[in-house]
VODOBA-395255 format. One record per residue (C-alpha): x, y, z; residue number from 1. Coordinates in nm, 3 decimals. Example, Ala and Ser with C-alpha at 12.3 -4.5 7.8 and 13.67 -1.06 7.14 Angstrom:
BEGIN
TITI        u        v        w  resi
TITI    1.230   -0.450    0.780     1
TITI    1.367   -0.106    0.714     2
***
This chain:
BEGIN
TITI        u        v        w  resi
TITI   -1.394    0.079   -1.383     1
TITI   -1.751    0.107   -1.253     2
TITI   -1.854    0.359   -0.983     3
TITI   -1.881    0.072   -0.730     4
TITI   -1.526   -0.043   -0.800     5
TITI   -1.399    0.316   -0.785     6
TITI   -1.575    0.367   -0.451     7
TITI   -1.418    0.048   -0.314     8
TITI   -1.069    0.159   -0.419     9
TITI   -1.120    0.506   -0.272    10
TITI   -1.236    0.346    0.055    11
TITI   -0.920    0.134    0.043    12
TITI   -0.714    0.452   -0.003    13
TITI   -0.867    0.606    0.309    14
TITI   -0.816    0.296    0.522    15
TITI   -0.462    0.254    0.386    16
TITI   -0.363    0.609    0.479    17
TITI   -0.521    0.559    0.820    18
TITI   -0.323    0.247    0.907    19
TITI   -0.002    0.411    0.784    20
TITI   -0.074    0.706    1.012    21
TITI   -0.120    0.466    1.304    22
TITI    0.206    0.293    1.213    23
TITI    0.385    0.626    1.184    24
TITI    0.257    0.737    1.526    25
TITI    0.434    0.441    1.693    26
TITI    0.793    0.560    1.691    27
TITI    0.954    0.219    1.720    28
TITI    0.889    0.092    1.367    29
TITI    0.977   -0.269    1.450    30
TITI    0.708   -0.275    1.720    31
TITI    0.463   -0.106    1.485    32
TITI    0.506   -0.351    1.200    33
TITI    0.517   -0.648    1.438    34
TITI    0.171   -0.562    1.567    35
TITI    0.027   -0.483    1.225    36
TITI    0.174   -0.794    1.061    37
TITI    0.090   -1.024    1.350    38
TITI   -0.260   -0.881    1.380    39
TITI   -0.307   -0.930    1.007    40
TITI   -0.209   -1.296    1.044    41
TITI   -0.471   -1.341    1.319    42
TITI   -0.739   -1.181    1.101    43
TITI   -0.626   -1.399    0.812    44
TITI   -0.675   -1.710    1.028    45
TITI   -1.036   -1.607    1.084    46
TITI   -1.094   -1.535    0.715    47
TITI   -0.963   -1.874    0.597    48
TITI   -1.219   -2.044    0.824    49
TITI   -1.500   -1.855    0.652    50
TITI   -1.395   -1.882    0.286    51
TITI   -1.321   -2.157    0.033    52
TITI   -0.964   -2.278   -0.016    53
TITI   -0.793   -2.093   -0.304    54
TITI   -0.757   -2.286   -0.629    55
TITI   -0.425   -2.461   -0.687    56
TITI   -0.331   -2.223   -0.968    57
TITI   -0.333   -1.928   -0.726    58
TITI   -0.071   -2.061   -0.485    59
TITI    0.246   -1.974   -0.681    60
TITI    0.118   -1.615   -0.703    61
TITI    0.019   -1.613   -0.336    62
TITI    0.359   -1.730   -0.214    63
TITI    0.544   -1.490   -0.446    64
TITI    0.322   -1.207   -0.321    65
TITI    0.393   -1.297    0.042    66
TITI    0.768   -1.271   -0.026    67
TITI    0.719   -0.936   -0.201    68
TITI    0.504   -0.808    0.086    69
TITI    0.774   -0.896    0.339    70
TITI    1.033   -0.717    0.124    71
TITI    0.796   -0.419    0.101    72
TITI    0.758   -0.399    0.480    73
TITI    1.132   -0.423    0.540    74
TITI    1.204   -0.158    0.276    75
TITI    0.932    0.069    0.414    76
TITI    1.075    0.036    0.764    77
TITI    1.419    0.115    0.622    78
TITI    1.300    0.420    0.430    79
TITI    1.114    0.554    0.736    80
TITI    1.431    0.507    0.941    81
TITI    1.649    0.691    0.689    82
TITI    1.411    0.969    0.582    83
TITI    1.111    1.179    0.679    84
TITI    0.765    1.023    0.653    85
TITI    0.641    1.314    0.440    86
TITI    0.915    1.243    0.185    87
TITI    0.931    0.864    0.184    88
TITI    0.562    0.772    0.174    89
TITI    0.474    0.974   -0.140    90
TITI    0.782    0.856   -0.327    91
TITI    0.713    0.491   -0.243    92
TITI    0.344    0.509   -0.333    93
TITI    0.396    0.734   -0.635    94
TITI    0.644    0.499   -0.800    95
TITI    0.398    0.210   -0.816    96
TITI    0.123    0.311   -1.067    97
TITI    0.345    0.359   -1.373    98
TITI    0.542    0.043   -1.296    99
TITI    0.216   -0.152   -1.256   100
TITI    0.098   -0.019   -1.592   101
TITI    0.412   -0.154   -1.760   102
TITI    0.409   -0.488   -1.576   103
TITI    0.037   -0.546   -1.642   104
TITI    0.090   -0.477   -2.012   105
TITI    0.398   -0.701   -2.041   106
TITI    0.304   -0.990   -1.809   107
TITI   -0.076   -1.005   -1.823   108
TITI   -0.150   -0.844   -2.159   109
TITI   -0.364   -0.563   -2.015   110
TITI   -0.294   -0.280   -2.259   111
TITI   -0.460    0.038   -2.130   112
TITI   -0.656    0.254   -2.372   113
TITI   -0.578    0.620   -2.431   114
TITI   -0.796    0.758   -2.152   115
TITI   -0.666    0.513   -1.892   116
TITI   -0.305    0.577   -1.995   117
TITI   -0.356    0.954   -1.972   118
TITI   -0.526    0.914   -1.634   119
TITI   -0.244    0.703   -1.491   120
TITI    0.016    0.949   -1.624   121
TITI   -0.159    1.259   -1.487   122
TITI   -0.234    1.096   -1.151   123
TITI    0.129    0.982   -1.125   124
TITI    0.247    1.335   -1.207   125
TITI    0.039    1.458   -0.916   126
TITI    0.193    1.196   -0.689   127
TITI    0.545    1.290   -0.799   128
TITI    0.458    1.654   -0.730   129
TITI    0.356    1.563   -0.377   130
TITI    0.680    1.370   -0.334   131
TITI    0.897    1.658   -0.459   132
TITI    0.715    1.908   -0.240   133
TITI    0.772    1.681    0.057   134
TITI    1.145    1.700   -0.014   135
TITI    1.145    2.078   -0.061   136
TITI    0.916    2.140    0.233   137
TITI    1.148    1.959    0.472   138
TITI    1.419    2.220    0.428   139
TITI    1.679    1.947    0.387   140
TITI    1.850    1.805    0.082   141
TITI    1.721    1.457   -0.003   142
TITI    1.927    1.174    0.143   143
TITI    2.018    0.942   -0.150   144
TITI    2.001    0.614    0.048   145
TITI    1.657    0.713    0.179   146
TITI    1.535    0.800   -0.172   147
TITI    1.668    0.468   -0.306   148
TITI    1.494    0.279   -0.024   149
TITI    1.167    0.457   -0.102   150
TITI    1.200    0.385   -0.476   151
TITI    1.272    0.019   -0.398   152
TITI    0.961    0.017   -0.179   153
TITI    0.761    0.144   -0.476   154
TITI    0.899   -0.134   -0.696   155
TITI    0.797   -0.392   -0.434   156
TITI    0.446   -0.239   -0.427   157
TITI    0.425   -0.262   -0.805   158
TITI    0.548   -0.622   -0.792   159
TITI    0.296   -0.751   -0.542   160
TITI    0.013   -0.551   -0.701   161
TITI    0.076   -0.719   -1.037   162
TITI    0.126   -1.066   -0.886   163
TITI   -0.188   -1.039   -0.673   164
TITI   -0.390   -0.913   -0.969   165
TITI   -0.324   -1.245   -1.142   166
TITI   -0.337   -1.455   -0.826   167
TITI   -0.670   -1.335   -0.691   168
TITI   -0.833   -1.392   -1.029   169
TITI   -0.700   -1.749   -1.037   170
TITI   -0.801   -1.819   -0.676   171
TITI   -1.179   -1.818   -0.718   172
TITI   -1.211   -1.667   -0.369   173
TITI   -1.083   -1.316   -0.295   174
TITI   -1.159   -1.360    0.077   175
TITI   -0.972   -1.691    0.095   176
TITI   -0.680   -1.543   -0.101   177
TITI   -0.642   -1.241    0.128   178
TITI   -0.672   -1.464    0.435   179
TITI   -0.392   -1.702    0.334   180
TITI   -0.181   -1.409    0.213   181
TITI   -0.209   -1.241    0.553   182
TITI   -0.102   -1.563    0.725   183
TITI    0.190   -1.628    0.487   184
TITI    0.334   -1.278    0.517   185
TITI    0.222   -1.188    0.867   186
TITI    0.443   -1.419    1.073   187
TITI    0.781   -1.311    0.933   188
TITI    0.818   -0.968    1.097   189
TITI    0.698   -1.088    1.442   190
TITI    0.944   -1.380    1.424   191
TITI    1.226   -1.141    1.331   192
TITI    1.128   -0.905    1.616   193
TITI    1.126   -1.192    1.865   194
TITI    1.469   -1.307    1.748   195
TITI    1.602   -0.954    1.794   196
TITI    1.445   -0.867    2.131   197
TITI    1.331   -1.196    2.287   198
TITI    1.206   -1.144    2.644   199
TITI    1.188   -0.767    2.600   200
TITI    0.943   -0.783    2.310   201
TITI    0.612   -0.845    2.490   202
TITI    0.658   -0.568    2.750   203
TITI    0.753   -0.328    2.471   204
TITI    0.446   -0.426    2.263   205
TITI    0.193   -0.402    2.545   206
TITI    0.134   -0.022    2.541   207
TITI    0.064   -0.026    2.166   208
TITI   -0.150   -0.340    2.129   209
TITI   -0.484   -0.163    2.078   210
TITI   -0.347    0.077    1.818   211
TITI   -0.151   -0.196    1.645   212
TITI   -0.451   -0.428    1.612   213
TITI   -0.663   -0.141    1.480   214
TITI   -0.392   -0.073    1.223   215
TITI   -0.389   -0.443    1.131   216
TITI   -0.767   -0.447    1.077   217
TITI   -0.748   -0.136    0.859   218
TITI   -0.457   -0.285    0.664   219
TITI   -0.643   -0.608    0.587   220
TITI   -0.959   -0.415    0.494   221
TITI   -0.765   -0.183    0.265   222
TITI   -0.590   -0.457    0.073   223
TITI   -0.896   -0.680    0.067   224
TITI   -1.091   -0.404   -0.108   225
TITI   -0.808   -0.361   -0.359   226
TITI   -0.792   -0.734   -0.433   227
TITI   -1.168   -0.745   -0.491   228
TITI   -1.138   -0.442   -0.723   229
TITI   -0.864   -0.619   -0.919   230
TITI   -1.111   -0.896   -1.005   231
TITI   -1.346   -0.635   -1.155   232
TITI   -1.121   -0.384   -1.331   233
TITI   -0.777   -0.357   -1.501   234
TITI   -0.476   -0.338   -1.271   235
TITI   -0.323   -0.005   -1.379   236
TITI   -0.624    0.223   -1.308   237
TITI   -0.690    0.041   -0.980   238
TITI   -0.326    0.090   -0.876   239
TITI   -0.327    0.459   -0.967   240
TITI   -0.661    0.531   -0.799   241
TITI   -0.545    0.349   -0.488   242
TITI   -0.253    0.588   -0.455   243
TITI   -0.496    0.872   -0.382   244
TITI   -0.417    0.754   -0.028   245
TITI   -0.129    1.001   -0.048   246
TITI   -0.378    1.288   -0.054   247
TITI   -0.561    1.140    0.244   248
TITI   -0.228    1.093    0.417   249
TITI   -0.136    1.457    0.356   250
TITI   -0.467    1.566    0.507   251
TITI   -0.411    1.340    0.809   252
TITI   -0.062    1.485    0.844   253
TITI   -0.197    1.840    0.839   254
TITI   -0.474    1.768    1.089   255
TITI   -0.304    1.533    1.335   256
TITI    0.073    1.572    1.283   257
TITI    0.063    1.950    1.211   258
TITI    0.243    1.910    0.877   259
TITI    0.207    2.179    0.611   260
TITI   -0.045    2.140    0.327   261
TITI    0.035    2.443    0.110   262
TITI   -0.045    2.553   -0.245   263
TITI    0.199    2.313   -0.420   264
TITI    0.039    2.016   -0.245   265
TITI   -0.308    2.144   -0.335   266
TITI   -0.199    2.175   -0.701   267
TITI   -0.058    1.821   -0.694   268
TITI   -0.382    1.697   -0.541   269
TITI   -0.568    1.869   -0.825   270
TITI   -0.364    1.670   -1.076   271
TITI   -0.467    1.354   -0.893   272
TITI   -0.835    1.450   -0.927   273
TITI   -0.792    1.513   -1.301   274
TITI   -0.616    1.179   -1.343   275
TITI   -0.896    0.999   -1.156   276
TITI   -1.152    1.166   -1.381   277
TITI   -0.968    1.048   -1.692   278
TITI   -0.951    0.692   -1.559   279
TITI   -1.321    0.689   -1.479   280
TITI   -1.398    0.815   -1.833   281
TITI   -1.347    0.455   -1.949   282
TITI   -1.638    0.324   -1.742   283
***
């Protein structure tokens, strides 16, 4: 992983945490994800006009990824409905790196070396620490269905990360791949929202359009940077480094949502920094 790739993934982490904060700030999660998904599809339509058509070998991956992304969004909405944002987001994001490491090794043959493996493990330990502190800091016992939904969200993240790692490499055009992916996945949630609310949907969306479209732009930028990074570096370190978004999210929570960022979270963030350093040792 070169410094340029690492910088791109860290930028993706910041933009990812930012669009999640925007989504979290809109209390009606169906409206939030309708705007972000639909806005992503509009941006995707622009991108496909500017980029080559993905190679034929990329389309099975692209369609599988679109299905996994839709499952991810539905599971994330479910976990946010059942549990607190400060609990669910770290668990969902923290589950992914280790699962990606296993899937990349089994399905793609990317066997990480000792430094990368140690980095992924240490970074994931930091993420788990953040997740556990989120549970303890809430003052409530964890709600098993919410925890299961968050873990399932993490598995969906790991699934689409691995699929897209192979798909974007086969596509020959990262920009074209992300554009068609946004179109394929972006119409499902808006269609579901329209079926549920029909004539009430547009008036309900109107107050949040600007924020929702900003969240959509940040979402596309975040994942586009990750897809580009996956063409330049192994999947597992990219996936683990991307999850530093949890640290950014904790900082956003402390600054804008007045959530606590105490010593345990600082210690967990320190583990993340050590893990990132170990991953970058391979460059």
